[in-house]
C-alpha positions as CSV (number, residue, x, y, z in Angstrom):
1,M,93.2,76.4,84.7
2,T,91.3,78.7,82.2
3,I,92.1,82.4,81.6
4,T,88.6,83.4,83.1
5,S,89.4,81.9,86.3
6,M,92.9,83.3,86.4
7,R,91.4,86.8,86.1
8,L,88.7,86.1,88.6
9,L,91.5,85.3,91.0
10,L,93.6,88.1,90.2
11,V,90.4,90.5,90.8
12,I,90.0,88.6,93.7
13,F,93.4,89.1,95.4
14,L,93.8,92.7,94.2
15,F,90.3,93.4,96.3
16,A,91.7,91.7,99.2
17,M,94.8,93.6,99.2
18,Y,93.1,96.7,98.9
19,V,90.8,96.2,101.7
20,L,94.0,95.1,103.8
21,A,95.4,98.4,103.0
22,L,92.3,100.6,103.8
23,V,92.0,98.4,107.3
24,Y,95.5,99.5,108.0
25,L,95.3,103.0,106.6
26,R,92.2,103.6,108.9
27,R,94.4,103.3,111.8
28,R,97.0,105.6,111.2
29,P,96.1,109.6,111.8
30,L,95.4,110.7,108.2
31,T,94.0,113.9,107.1
32,R,91.6,113.0,103.9
33,A,93.8,114.1,101.3
34,E,96.6,111.8,102.7
35,F,94.2,109.1,103.2
36,A,93.0,109.3,99.5
37,C,96.3,109.4,98.2
38,W,97.5,106.4,100.1
39,A,94.6,104.4,99.1
40,L,95.1,105.4,95.6
41,F,98.6,104.1,95.8
42,A,97.4,101.0,97.8
43,L,95.3,100.5,94.8
44,L,97.7,101.0,91.8
45,L,100.7,99.4,93.6
46,P,99.6,95.8,92.9
47,L,98.2,96.6,89.5
48,L,101.4,97.9,88.4
49,G,103.9,95.6,90.4
50,P,103.9,92.7,87.9
51,F,104.7,95.1,85.0
52,L,107.3,97.0,86.8
53,V,108.9,93.8,88.0
54,L,109.0,92.6,84.4
55,I,110.5,95.8,83.2
56,M,113.4,96.2,85.8
57,R,114.1,92.9,86.2
58,P,118.1,92.1,85.2
59,P,118.9,90.2,82.3
60,L,120.1,86.4,82.8
61,R,123.3,85.3,82.8
62,G,124.3,84.4,79.4
63,V,121.1,85.6,77.6
64,Q,121.3,88.8,75.4
65,L,118.6,91.1,75.4
66,L,116.5,91.2,72.2
67,I,115.8,95.1,72.0
68,F,119.2,95.7,70.6
69,P,120.2,92.8,68.6
70,V,123.7,92.4,67.4
71,R,124.6,91.8,64.0
72,N,126.2,88.5,63.1
73,R,130.1,89.4,62.6
74,R,132.0,87.7,59.9
75,R,135.4,86.0,60.9
76,K,138.3,87.0,59.1
């Protein structure tokens, strides 16, 4: 699978999720401002979701984070 096809699939799925969210929101009694806020949230959440998962995931057991590497200590 090429990167172009992956990007195309991402855009298609993002658009499909956005349309589903708008269909769901149409049935709720919302003002225009509330609808706009929820629609913006529905648009941004799938875009930011993968990044939030990567940022907030707990470290794996036995794997050190490389953000603050620990210096090698000499044995006495």
